[in-house]
C-alpha positions in Angstrom: -23.9 9.2 24.8 -23.9 8.9 21.0 -20.4 9.4 19.5 -19.2 9.3 15.9 -15.7 8.1 15.4 -13.8 8.7 12.3 -10.3 7.7 11.6 -7.5 7.7 9.0 -9.1 10.2 6.5 -5.8 10.6 4.7 -6.7 13.7 2.9 -4.0 14.5 0.4 -3.2 15.5 -3.0 -3.5 11.8 -4.5 -6.2 10.7 -2.1 -8.4 13.7 -2.1 -11.3 12.4 -4.3 -11.7 9.2 -2.3 -11.3 11.1 1.1 -13.7 13.8 0.2 -16.3 11.5 -1.0 -16.3 9.1 1.8 -15.7 11.6 4.6 -18.4 13.9 3.3 -21.0 11.1 3.2 -19.9 9.9 6.7 -20.5 13.4 8.1 -24.2 13.8 6.8 -24.7 10.3 8.1 -23.4 11.2 11.6 -25.6 14.4 11.6 -28.6 12.7 10.6 -28.2 9.9 13.3 -27.9 12.6 15.8 -24.4 12.2 17.1 -23.6 14.1 20.3 -19.8 14.5 19.9 -17.3 13.4 17.2 -13.9 11.9 17.6 -11.2 11.8 14.9 -8.7 9.2 15.9 -5.5 10.3 13.9 -4.2 10.7 10.4 -6.6 13.3 9.1 -4.0 14.1 6.5 -1.9 11.8 4.2 1.2 14.1 4.5 2.1 17.6 5.3 -0.3 19.9 3.5 0.2 23.5 2.3 -2.9 25.5 3.7 -3.7 26.8 0.4 -3.9 23.3 -1.1 -7.1 21.8 -2.2 -6.9 19.0 0.4 -6.4 21.2 3.3 -9.1 23.7 2.3 -11.6 20.8 1.8 -10.7 19.0 5.1 -11.0 22.3 7.0 -14.4 22.7 5.3 -15.7 19.2 6.3 -14.4 19.7 10.1 -16.1 23.0 10.2 -19.5 21.4 9.1 -18.8 18.5 11.7 -18.2 21.3 14.5 -21.5 23.1 13.3 -23.3 19.9 14.5 -21.4 18.8 17.7 -18.2 19.2 19.6 -15.2 17.6 17.9 -12.2 16.0 19.3 -9.0 15.7 17.1 -6.1 13.3 18.0 -2.6 13.8 16.7 -1.8 10.8 14.5 1.5 9.3 12.8 4.0 11.9 12.3 4.8 11.0 8.9 1.1 11.5 8.0 0.4 14.3 10.4 3.6 16.3 11.1 3.6 18.1 14.6 1.6 21.3 14.1 -0.6 20.1 11.2 -3.8 20.1 13.4 -2.9 23.6 15.1 -5.2 25.4 12.3 -8.2 23.6 13.6 -8.1 25.3 16.9 -8.9 28.7 14.9 -11.5 27.2 12.6 -14.7 28.0 14.8 -18.0 26.7 14.3 -21.1 26.4 16.5 -19.3 23.8 18.9 -15.7 23.8 19.9 -12.9 21.7 18.3 -10.3 20.3 20.6 -6.8 19.1 19.3 -5.3 16.5 21.5 -1.5 16.5 20.6 -0.3 15.5 24.1 -1.2 12.8 26.7 -3.9 14.2 28.4 -7.5 13.8 29.7 -10.4 15.9 28.4 -13.8 16.4 29.8 -17.0 17.3 27.9 -19.3 19.7 29.7 -23.0 20.0 29.7 -22.5 23.2 27.8 -20.5 21.5 25.2 -17.2 22.7 25.9 -14.0 20.9 26.1 -11.9 21.1 29.5 -8.4 19.4 29.1 -6.4 18.3 32.1 -3.3 20.5 33.0 -1.4 17.5 33.4 -1.6 13.8 31.9 -4.7 13.2 34.0 -7.3 15.2 36.1 -6.5 15.5 39.7 -10.4 16.3 40.1 -13.0 15.8 37.6 -14.7 19.2 36.3 -18.1 19.5 38.0 -19.9 20.2 34.8 -18.5 17.1 33.0 -20.9 14.7 31.0 -18.2 12.5 29.7 -14.5 11.8 30.3 -12.0 11.2 27.4 -8.5 10.1 28.0 -6.3 10.9 24.9 -3.0 8.9 24.0 -1.8 10.3 20.7 1.0 8.8 18.5 4.0 7.8 20.7 7.3 9.2 19.1 9.5 5.9 19.5 12.6 7.9 18.5 12.4 10.0 21.7 12.0 6.6 23.6 14.9 5.2 21.6 17.2 8.2 22.6 16.3 7.6 26.2 16.1 3.8 26.5 18.4 2.8 23.6 17.4 1.4 20.1 17.8 -2.2 21.3 15.2 -1.8 24.0 13.1 1.0 22.7 10.2 -1.3 21.3 10.0 -2.9 24.9 10.0 0.3 26.7 7.3 1.7 24.8 5.0 -1.1 25.4 5.9 -1.0 29.2 5.4 2.6 29.5 2.1 2.8 27.8 0.8 -0.2 29.8 1.9 1.8 33.1 0.2 4.9 31.6 -3.0 3.2 30.7 -3.4 1.5 34.3 -2.8 5.2 35.6 -6.0 6.3 33.8 -8.0 3.5 35.7 -8.7 5.6 39.0 -10.1 8.6 37.0 -12.3 6.2 35.1 -13.5 4.6 38.2 -14.4 8.0 39.7 -16.0 9.1 36.6 -18.2 5.9 36.5 -19.2 6.4 40.1 -20.5 9.7 38.9 -22.5 8.2 36.1 -20.2 9.5 33.4 -19.2 7.6 30.3 -15.5 6.8 29.9 -13.8 6.7 26.7 -10.1 6.1 25.4 -8.9 7.5 22.2 -5.5 6.5 20.9 -3.6 5.9 17.6 -1.3 2.8 17.3 -1.1 -0.9 16.8 -2.6 -3.6 19.0 -0.7 -6.9 19.1 -2.4 -9.3 17.2 -4.6 -7.2 15.3 -5.2 -7.8 11.4 -4.1 -5.2 8.9 -6.4 -4.2 5.8 -4.4 -6.6 3.6 -5.1 -9.6 5.9 -1.7 -9.7 7.8 -1.6 -10.4 11.5 0.4 -7.8 13.4 2.3 -10.0 15.8 5.6 -8.1 16.0 7.3 -6.9 19.4 7.4 -3.4 18.4 3.7 -2.7 18.7 2.3 0.0 21.2 -0.5 -1.9 22.9 -1.9 -5.2 24.0 -5.7 -5.7 24.6 -4.9 -6.4 28.1 -3.3 -3.1 28.5 -6.2 -1.2 26.9 -8.8 -3.0 29.0 -6.8 -2.1 32.2 -7.5 1.4 31.7 -11.0 0.5 32.6 -12.7 2.8 30.0 -16.0 1.4 28.6 -14.9 2.4 25.1 -11.5 2.6 23.5 -11.6 4.2 20.2 -8.5 3.7 18.1 -7.1 4.7 14.7 -3.9 3.6 12.6 -5.0 0.3 11.3 -7.2 0.6 8.2 -9.3 -2.5 8.9 -12.2 -2.2 11.1 -12.1 -4.8 14.2 -13.2 -5.1 17.8 -12.3 -6.8 21.0 -14.9 -7.1 23.9 -14.6 -8.0 27.7 -17.2 -8.2 30.5 -15.6 -7.6 33.9 -15.8 -5.5 37.1 -15.8 -2.5 35.0 -18.8 -3.5 33.0 -18.8 -4.1 29.4 -15.7 -2.7 27.7 -15.1 -2.6 24.0 -12.0 -1.7 22.0 -12.5 -0.9 18.1 -10.6 0.3 15.3 -12.9 2.4 13.0 -10.7 1.6 10.0 -9.9 4.1 7.3 -12.8 6.2 6.1 -12.0 5.1 2.4 -10.2 2.4 0.3 -6.8 4.3 -0.4 -4.8 1.1 -1.5 -5.3 -1.8 -3.7 -6.1 -5.1 -2.0 -7.8 -3.7 1.2 -10.2 -6.1 2.7 -13.2 -5.3 4.6 -16.1 -2.7 4.6 -14.9 1.2 5.0 -16.8 3.6 7.1 -17.1 5.1 10.4 -18.2 4.0 13.8 -21.4 5.2 15.8 -20.9 4.4 19.4 -23.3 4.3 22.2 -21.3 4.7 25.5 -22.8 4.4 28.9 -21.8 4.3 32.5 -21.1 0.5 32.3 -21.6 -0.4 28.6 -20.4 0.4 25.1 -21.3 -0.8 21.7 -20.6 0.5 18.3 -21.8 -0.1 14.5 -19.9 0.4 11.4 -21.8 2.9 9.1 -20.6 2.3 5.4 -19.0 5.0 3.3 -19.2 4.8 -0.6 -15.6 3.7 -0.8 -14.3 2.8 -4.1 -14.1 -0.9 -5.6 -10.8 -2.2 -6.2 -9.9 -5.2 -8.5 -6.6 -7.1 -8.9 -6.0 -9.1 -12.0 -2.6 -11.0 -11.8 -0.6 -12.9 -14.4 2.2 -15.3 -13.8 3.7 -14.4 -17.0 3.0 -12.1 -20.0 -0.7 -10.7 -19.7 -3.0 -13.0 -21.8 -5.3 -10.5 -23.5 -8.0 -13.2 -24.2 -7.9 -14.4 -20.5 -8.0 -10.5 -19.5 -11.1 -10.0 -21.7 -12.8 -13.2 -20.4 -12.1 -11.9 -16.8 -13.5 -8.5 -17.5 -16.7 -10.1 -19.2 -17.3 -12.0 -15.8 -17.0 -8.9 -13.6 -18.4 -5.3 -13.7 -15.5 -3.1 -13.8 -17.6 0.0 -14.6 -16.4 2.7 -12.0 -14.0 0.2 -10.3 -10.1 0.8 -9.8 -8.4 -2.1 -11.6 -4.7 -3.1 -11.2 -3.1 -5.4 -13.7 0.2 -7.3 -12.5 2.3 -9.6 -14.4 6.0 -11.1 -14.3 8.1 -11.5 -17.3 11.6 -12.0 -18.1 13.8 -9.0 -18.9 14.2 -9.9 -22.6 10.2 -10.2 -22.9 9.6 -6.7 -21.2 8.9 -5.1 -24.4 6.2 -7.6 -25.6 3.4 -6.4 -23.2 0.9 -4.4 -25.1 0.0 -1.8 -22.4 -2.1 0.0 -24.8 -4.4 -3.2 -25.5 -4.6 -3.6 -21.8 -5.9 -0.1 -21.2 -8.4 -0.5 -24.1 -9.8 -3.6 -22.7 -10.1 -1.8 -19.2 -11.9 1.4 -20.8 -14.9 1.2 -18.5 -12.7 1.2 -15.4 -12.5 4.4 -13.3 -8.9 3.9 -12.9 -6.3 1.5 -14.3 -2.9 0.8 -12.7 -0.6 -1.4 -14.6 2.4 -3.0 -12.7 4.9 -5.1 -14.5 7.6 -7.1 -12.5 10.9 -7.7 -14.4 12.9 -10.8 -13.6 16.4 -9.7 -14.6 18.7 -11.9 -16.5 21.5 -13.7 -14.4 24.6 -13.7 -16.5 27.4 -15.9 -15.7 30.9 -15.0 -16.7 33.5 -17.6 -17.6 36.6 -17.3 -15.5 39.8 -16.5 -17.5 37.8 -15.9 -20.7 39.6 -12.4 -21.3 43.0 -14.1 -21.2 42.1 -16.4 -24.1 43.9 -15.3 -27.3 41.7 -16.9 -29.9 38.0 -16.1 -30.4 37.1 -19.7 -31.2 38.4 -20.5 -27.6 36.3 -17.7 -26.0 33.3 -18.8 -27.8 33.6 -22.5 -26.6 34.3 -21.3 -23.2 31.0 -19.1 -23.4 29.2 -22.0 -24.8 30.2 -24.3 -21.9 29.0 -21.8 -19.2 25.7 -21.1 -21.3 25.1 -24.8 -21.8 24.7 -24.5 -25.5 26.1 -26.3 -28.5 29.2 -24.2 -30.0 29.3 -25.7 -33.3 26.6 -23.8 -35.2 28.3 -20.6 -33.6 31.8 -21.7 -34.6 30.4 -22.2 -38.3 28.9 -18.8 -38.3 32.2 -17.2 -36.8 34.3 -18.9 -39.6 31.8 -17.6 -42.3 32.2 -13.9 -40.6 35.7 -14.2 -40.8 36.1 -15.3 -44.3 33.2 -13.6 -46.3 33.3 -10.0 -47.3 30.4 -7.7 -46.1 29.1 -7.3 -49.6 28.8 -11.1 -49.9 27.0 -11.4 -46.6 24.6 -8.6 -47.6 23.8 -10.1 -51.0 23.3 -13.6 -49.4 20.8 -12.1 -46.9 18.8 -10.2 -49.9 18.8 -13.6 -51.7 17.2 -15.3 -48.6 14.5 -12.7 -48.3 13.7 -13.2 -52.0 13.7 -17.0 -51.5 11.5 -17.1 -48.3 8.9 -19.1 -50.6 11.4 -21.4 -51.9 11.1 -25.1 -50.6 14.6 -25.2 -49.4 15.6 -24.2 -46.0 16.5 -20.5 -46.1 19.0 -21.2 -43.2 21.2 -23.4 -45.4 24.1 -22.1 -47.5 24.0 -24.3 -50.5 26.1 -24.5 -53.5 24.9 -22.2 -56.5 24.5 -23.4 -59.9 27.9 -22.6 -61.1 29.4 -24.7 -58.1 30.5 -21.7 -56.1 29.9 -21.7 -52.4 27.7 -19.2 -50.6 29.6 -16.6 -48.9 32.8 -17.9 -50.8 33.7 -20.1 -47.9 36.5 -22.5 -48.6 35.8 -24.7 -45.5 35.1 -28.1 -46.4 32.4 -28.5 -43.7 30.6 -25.5 -45.3 30.8 -26.5 -48.8 29.9 -30.1 -48.1 27.3 -29.8 -45.5 25.9 -26.4 -45.7 26.0 -23.8 -42.7 23.8 -21.2 -41.4 24.2 -17.2 -41.9 24.2 -15.0 -38.8 20.6 -14.1 -39.6 19.7 -17.8 -39.9 21.4 -18.5 -36.5 19.4 -15.8 -34.8 16.0 -17.0 -36.5 16.7 -20.4 -35.3 17.0 -19.3 -31.8 20.6 -19.8 -31.2 22.0 -17.2 -28.9 25.0 -15.1 -30.3 27.6 -14.3 -27.8 
């Protein structure tokens, strides 16, 4: 039997363009390839959708198009993406062929007439006579329910153990179906221990639902999975014949940094064999350009010149200190990336770590506080002390007049930071300090220009 396997469509407000382009192309490809049935293994939506929303309307329209070609099986996905009840609308969509929503653990038989027959309990006591294929459905497991029963500490282990027993419980039905020449298919939504995420991260925690051993123990020829956005497979040859487990991956590229091709799987499932091929979809191209410091516009132009960004989604990331956050020219970056279909600018700000001098608030004299601060900050306090002395002794008018003279004398060969004696022998800012008059000090502006941090 030829089965089209779609997964993780993630129809939503933000993802609509990508989901619609890719799922639409996938359906047309599946129809052209003569799929005899279609399986959607969870997360058809990205979040709860209002029925009147554009995303919900387009998803219903696409599923109806698929149901006009062949019978469709929809599996309940992650509750945060598909809240319980989200898929109920598809029971009433209609179409030339029926749509079955599997929102509980059950087995479903596809009949010669193209109808779906669901088991009244979690498995069939006796297979329907008209069955041409048997599907064992295991939708998302509510771990919160398991935690409430087994306790939070043991919930993850309890989920794995119970699912392993359940999968083994499907094996007798699959053996009977195989003896009658029927293809057997498992459908589920969850994480396989050891699989690799779409970002290249191995999923090796203890809170995952399945192991490949538990899935193979169900003795289904094909096991169609959803949840992980990267296509990957596991195969085994045993007493049950050739068995294959596969994630279809997401239908499109919904996040930056996702690795691997995107598409849907076209399965050929027999009584004792299974194989699948990935049929690509027109997923968007994404690019990441990363700077360790402030974005270098010339380096960015060079990177853009080496790659074709037309129609791509480009993300630029950088890391700068807090005091440099305003130095990033976001407008210039956007102009350089004008040919991209989408740009995303992400700056990471490293906060300034401030150290407080213990007891500084109890010091009476400003000079003592300044020396204590300079000690903690590891700077030379002398230039700052000279500036402090000048601020205490000069009038605001004198300071303003001196700053204006410095501006007018910027082309003068003398150092504009120096407070030199004027022609009449008077001292800049009227300072009477011998250190100021004899050696020349620096104004507050000069201190700032020289890179001396003011307290």
